[in-house]
C-alpha positions as CSV (number, residue, x, y, z in Angstrom):
1,X,19.8,14.5,14.4
2,X,22.4,16.8,16.1
3,X,25.4,14.7,15.0
4,X,26.1,11.9,12.6
5,X,26.2,8.3,13.8
6,X,29.3,6.8,15.3
7,X,32.0,5.6,12.9
8,X,35.4,3.9,13.2
9,X,38.7,4.9,11.7
10,X,39.9,3.2,8.5
11,X,43.5,4.2,9.2
12,X,45.7,5.3,12.1
13,X,49.3,5.6,13.1
14,X,52.0,7.3,15.2
15,X,53.9,10.1,13.4
16,X,57.4,10.9,14.5
17,X,57.5,14.7,14.8
18,X,60.9,15.0,16.4
19,X,62.2,15.9,19.8
20,X,61.4,12.3,20.9
21,X,57.7,12.8,20.3
22,X,55.3,10.5,18.4
23,X,51.8,11.9,17.7
24,X,48.8,9.6,17.3
25,X,46.6,10.3,14.3
26,X,43.6,8.6,12.7
27,X,41.4,9.0,9.6
28,X,37.7,8.1,9.2
29,X,34.9,8.8,6.8
30,X,35.5,8.9,3.0
31,X,39.2,8.5,2.0
32,X,38.5,10.6,-1.1
33,X,36.4,13.2,0.7
34,X,37.1,16.8,1.7
35,X,39.9,16.8,4.4
36,X,38.9,18.1,7.8
37,X,41.3,18.4,10.7
38,X,40.0,18.2,14.3
39,X,41.8,20.0,17.2
40,X,40.9,18.9,20.7
41,X,40.8,21.1,23.7
42,X,42.8,21.4,26.9
43,X,45.6,21.8,26.0
44,X,46.2,18.3,27.2
45,X,42.9,16.6,26.5
46,X,42.4,14.0,23.8
47,X,40.6,13.5,20.5
48,X,37.6,11.4,21.5
49,X,35.5,9.4,19.0
50,X,32.5,11.7,19.4
51,X,34.4,14.4,17.5
52,X,34.2,12.4,14.3
53,X,30.4,12.8,14.4
54,X,30.5,16.5,13.5
55,X,31.1,15.5,9.9
56,X,29.2,13.8,7.2
57,X,31.3,10.6,6.8
58,X,30.3,10.3,3.1
59,X,31.6,13.8,2.4
60,X,34.7,14.2,4.6
61,X,38.0,12.6,5.2
62,X,38.1,13.2,8.9
63,X,41.5,13.6,10.6
64,X,41.9,13.4,14.3
65,X,45.1,13.6,16.3
66,X,46.2,13.7,20.0
67,X,48.5,16.7,20.4
68,X,52.0,16.3,21.9
69,X,51.9,14.6,25.3
70,X,48.2,14.1,25.2
71,X,46.0,11.0,24.8
72,X,47.7,8.3,22.9
73,X,50.7,10.4,21.8
74,X,54.1,9.6,23.3
75,X,55.7,10.3,25.6
76,X,52.8,11.3,27.8
77,X,52.8,14.6,29.8
78,X,51.8,12.5,32.8
79,X,55.3,11.1,32.9
80,X,57.4,13.6,35.0
81,X,60.4,12.8,32.7
82,X,58.6,14.1,29.6
83,X,60.3,17.3,28.4
84,X,57.7,20.0,28.2
85,X,60.1,22.5,26.7
86,X,59.4,21.0,23.3
87,X,55.7,21.3,23.7
88,X,54.7,24.8,22.6
89,X,52.2,26.3,20.2
90,X,55.0,26.6,17.5
91,X,55.8,22.9,18.0
92,X,52.1,21.9,17.7
93,X,51.7,23.9,14.5
94,X,54.8,22.3,13.0
95,X,53.3,18.9,13.9
96,X,50.1,19.8,12.0
97,X,52.2,20.6,8.9
98,X,54.1,17.3,9.2
99,X,50.8,15.4,9.5
100,X,49.3,17.3,6.5
101,X,52.3,16.3,4.4
102,X,52.3,12.7,5.7
103,X,48.7,12.3,4.7
104,X,49.2,14.0,1.3
105,X,46.7,16.8,2.0
106,X,47.0,20.2,0.3
107,X,44.3,22.1,2.2
108,X,41.9,21.1,4.9
109,X,39.0,22.5,6.9
110,X,40.1,23.0,10.6
111,X,37.6,22.3,13.4
112,X,38.6,23.3,16.9
113,X,37.1,23.3,20.4
114,X,38.2,25.5,23.3
115,X,42.1,25.4,23.2
116,X,41.7,23.8,19.8
117,X,40.0,27.0,18.6
118,X,43.1,29.0,19.7
119,X,45.4,26.6,18.0
120,X,43.3,26.5,14.9
121,X,43.1,30.3,14.7
122,X,46.9,30.7,15.1
123,X,47.5,27.9,12.5
124,X,45.3,29.7,10.0
125,X,46.9,33.0,10.7
126,X,50.4,31.6,10.1
127,X,49.5,29.1,7.3
128,X,46.4,30.7,5.6
129,X,47.1,28.9,2.4
130,X,46.4,25.4,3.8
131,X,43.2,26.2,5.7
132,X,40.1,26.1,3.6
133,X,37.6,27.0,6.4
134,X,37.5,27.2,10.2
135,X,34.7,25.8,12.4
136,X,35.2,26.7,16.1
137,X,33.3,26.3,19.3
138,X,33.9,27.2,23.0
139,X,36.1,29.8,21.4
140,X,39.2,31.1,23.2
141,X,42.1,33.2,21.9
142,X,44.8,32.5,24.6
143,X,45.2,36.0,25.8
144,X,46.5,36.8,29.3
145,X,43.1,38.5,30.0
146,X,41.3,35.2,29.5
147,X,43.8,33.3,31.7
148,X,43.4,35.9,34.5
149,X,39.6,35.8,34.2
150,X,39.6,32.0,34.5
151,X,42.1,31.7,37.3
152,X,41.4,34.8,39.3
153,X,38.4,36.8,38.1
154,X,35.9,34.0,38.5
155,X,36.7,33.8,42.1
156,X,34.1,36.5,42.6
157,X,31.4,34.1,41.3
158,X,32.8,30.9,42.9
159,X,34.3,32.2,46.1
160,X,34.3,28.9,48.1
161,X,35.9,26.9,45.2
162,X,38.4,29.6,44.6
163,X,39.4,29.7,48.2
164,X,40.2,26.0,48.0
165,X,42.0,26.6,44.7
166,X,44.3,29.2,46.3
167,X,44.8,27.2,49.4
168,X,46.6,24.6,47.3
169,X,49.4,27.1,46.6
170,X,52.1,28.3,49.0
171,X,51.1,31.6,50.5
172,X,53.8,33.6,48.6
173,X,52.5,32.3,45.2
174,X,48.9,33.4,45.4
175,X,49.4,37.0,44.1
176,X,51.2,36.3,40.8
177,X,50.6,34.1,37.8
178,X,48.4,31.4,39.3
179,X,48.9,29.0,36.4
180,X,52.6,29.3,36.6
181,X,52.5,28.7,40.3
182,X,50.6,25.5,39.9
183,X,52.9,24.4,37.1
184,X,55.8,24.7,39.5
185,X,54.1,22.3,41.8
186,X,53.2,20.0,39.0
187,X,56.9,19.8,38.1
188,X,57.9,18.9,41.6
189,X,60.0,15.7,42.1
190,X,57.6,14.7,44.9
191,X,54.6,12.7,43.5
192,X,52.3,13.7,46.3
193,X,52.9,17.4,45.6
194,X,52.1,16.8,41.9
195,X,49.0,14.8,42.7
196,X,47.6,17.4,45.1
197,X,48.3,20.2,42.6
198,X,46.6,18.2,39.8
199,X,43.5,17.6,42.0
200,X,43.3,21.2,43.0
201,X,43.6,22.4,39.4
202,X,41.0,20.0,37.9
203,X,38.6,20.6,40.9
204,X,38.7,24.3,40.0
205,X,38.1,23.6,36.3
206,X,35.2,21.4,37.2
207,X,33.7,24.2,39.4
208,X,33.9,26.9,36.8
209,X,33.2,25.0,33.6
210,X,30.1,22.8,33.8
211,X,30.7,19.8,31.5
212,X,29.0,16.6,30.5
213,X,29.5,13.7,33.0
214,X,32.1,11.9,30.8
215,X,34.2,15.0,30.8
216,X,34.3,15.2,34.6
217,X,34.9,11.5,35.1
218,X,38.1,11.6,33.1
219,X,39.7,13.6,36.0
220,X,39.3,10.5,38.2
221,X,42.1,8.9,36.3
222,X,45.3,10.1,38.1
223,X,47.4,9.8,34.9
224,X,45.0,11.8,32.8
225,X,44.5,14.3,35.6
226,X,48.2,14.9,36.0
227,X,49.0,15.1,32.3
228,X,46.1,17.4,31.7
229,X,46.9,19.8,34.6
230,X,50.6,19.8,33.7
231,X,49.9,20.7,30.1
232,X,47.3,23.4,30.7
233,X,49.4,25.2,33.3
234,X,52.5,24.9,31.1
235,X,50.6,26.8,28.4
236,X,48.6,29.2,30.5
237,X,51.6,30.0,32.6
238,X,53.6,30.9,29.5
239,X,51.2,33.1,27.6
240,X,50.2,30.1,25.5
241,X,53.6,30.5,23.7
242,X,51.9,33.0,21.4
243,X,54.7,35.5,21.5
244,X,57.3,33.3,19.8
245,X,57.3,34.8,16.3
246,X,60.6,36.5,15.4
247,X,60.9,40.0,16.8
248,X,57.9,39.6,19.1
249,X,58.1,39.7,22.9
250,X,56.3,37.4,25.3
251,X,53.8,40.0,26.5
252,X,50.4,38.7,25.4
253,X,48.1,41.1,27.3
254,X,46.9,42.6,24.0
255,X,45.9,39.3,22.6
256,X,48.0,38.1,19.7
257,X,45.2,36.1,18.0
258,X,42.8,39.0,18.2
259,X,45.4,41.5,17.1
260,X,46.1,39.4,14.0
261,X,42.5,38.6,13.2
262,X,42.8,40.5,9.9
263,X,45.2,37.8,8.7
264,X,42.1,35.5,8.5
265,X,40.7,37.5,5.6
266,X,39.8,35.1,2.8
267,X,39.3,32.1,5.2
268,X,35.6,31.5,5.8
269,X,34.7,30.6,9.4
270,X,31.9,29.8,11.7
271,X,32.0,30.5,15.5
272,X,29.5,28.6,17.7
273,X,29.4,30.0,21.2
274,X,27.2,29.5,24.3
275,X,25.8,32.7,25.6
276,X,26.9,31.8,29.1
277,X,30.5,30.8,28.2
278,X,32.6,32.8,30.6
279,X,34.9,33.9,27.7
280,X,32.0,36.1,26.7
281,X,32.6,38.3,29.7
282,X,35.5,39.8,27.9
283,X,33.8,40.0,24.6
284,X,36.4,37.8,23.0
285,X,34.2,36.0,20.5
286,X,32.3,39.2,19.5
287,X,35.5,41.1,18.9
288,X,37.0,38.2,16.9
289,X,33.9,38.0,14.7
290,X,33.9,41.7,14.0
291,X,37.7,41.7,13.3
292,X,37.5,38.7,11.0
293,X,36.1,39.4,7.5
294,X,34.0,36.5,6.3
295,X,33.2,35.0,9.7
296,X,29.8,34.2,11.1
297,X,28.8,34.0,14.7
298,X,26.2,31.7,16.1
299,X,25.2,32.4,19.8
300,X,23.4,29.6,21.6
301,X,21.2,31.0,24.3
302,X,21.5,29.5,27.7
303,X,24.5,27.4,26.9
304,X,28.0,27.5,28.5
305,X,31.4,26.4,27.3
306,X,29.7,23.3,25.9
307,X,27.1,24.6,23.6
308,X,25.0,21.5,23.9
309,X,22.6,19.9,21.4
310,X,21.7,23.2,19.8
311,X,25.4,24.0,19.4
312,X,26.0,20.6,17.9
313,X,23.3,21.2,15.3
314,X,24.9,24.5,14.4
315,X,28.3,22.9,14.1
316,X,27.0,20.1,11.9
317,X,25.1,22.7,9.7
318,X,28.4,24.5,9.2
319,X,30.4,21.4,8.2
320,X,27.5,20.3,5.9
321,X,27.6,23.7,4.2
322,X,31.4,23.7,3.8
323,X,31.3,20.2,2.5
324,X,29.8,21.6,-0.7
325,X,33.0,23.7,-1.2
326,X,35.6,21.5,-2.9
327,X,39.2,21.4,-1.9
328,X,41.5,20.4,-4.8
329,X,44.8,18.6,-4.7
330,X,44.2,16.0,-2.0
331,X,44.9,12.3,-2.1
332,X,44.3,9.5,0.4
333,X,47.3,8.0,2.2
334,X,48.7,4.9,0.6
């Protein structure tokens, strides 16, 4: 068994987090179990039911949420009227703290995939006292080097797809920040311009990141496609908003998350990474592991950004192991 059987939530709701946003959340498993927070990828994806299955439902109180503008949260990023200026990493971290307080949780394990790993790492770096452990897969750190690799560097490996990707941009916008250039198209008042840009962006993502069929099929939904592309390019085109701490500039070439890896000391963590994940070309996961005291790195040979069944087994083994570490001071929501 790679993952636990499917389960249904025992509670859910919409949390008012301010700025006109309401965030969808749900809890499943054991109401008195060890709290675990799940952070989905994207940014702009959604917390699907399969994510509950990485946890023993008898041992964990499993908390899923759809981040601002994503999934069931409102207003959706697919609505051109939705204000994206109040959708940043700092806002998302503040939302996590509001949800933690709302659910009466003192500390929780944080599980993240892809963008969710970046968000989880930054959350633990800025709020280490509330994160008991980290379990991360498809690991990314949100640096400019990673964005440049994914939007430009991989054109060497996928030249035909990259040519189509660039062709969707005005000629004068193909030499700068490609994510920001696409985001400008996705903010256009013209719905046809927005739709073409969203298709081009998700076609490129599909070309460079092989994914299970269900993940590809979601891009056939025009609302999901637009909301996803708009959110990803909003973050990627703005350094993932990782330079917003007081006194810190917006230049993120050095990698803020990697730079601050020492702040994770005392937070145990497990990194599960496919050996063929393109992020490995920059050595990001290896460098993070060696800069983070107390972390373990599991490399899954022959796997990509999705570490597959072997990766699933490693993730479940990690949550099973951490389930034996108690987290005091929690109470179920009443």
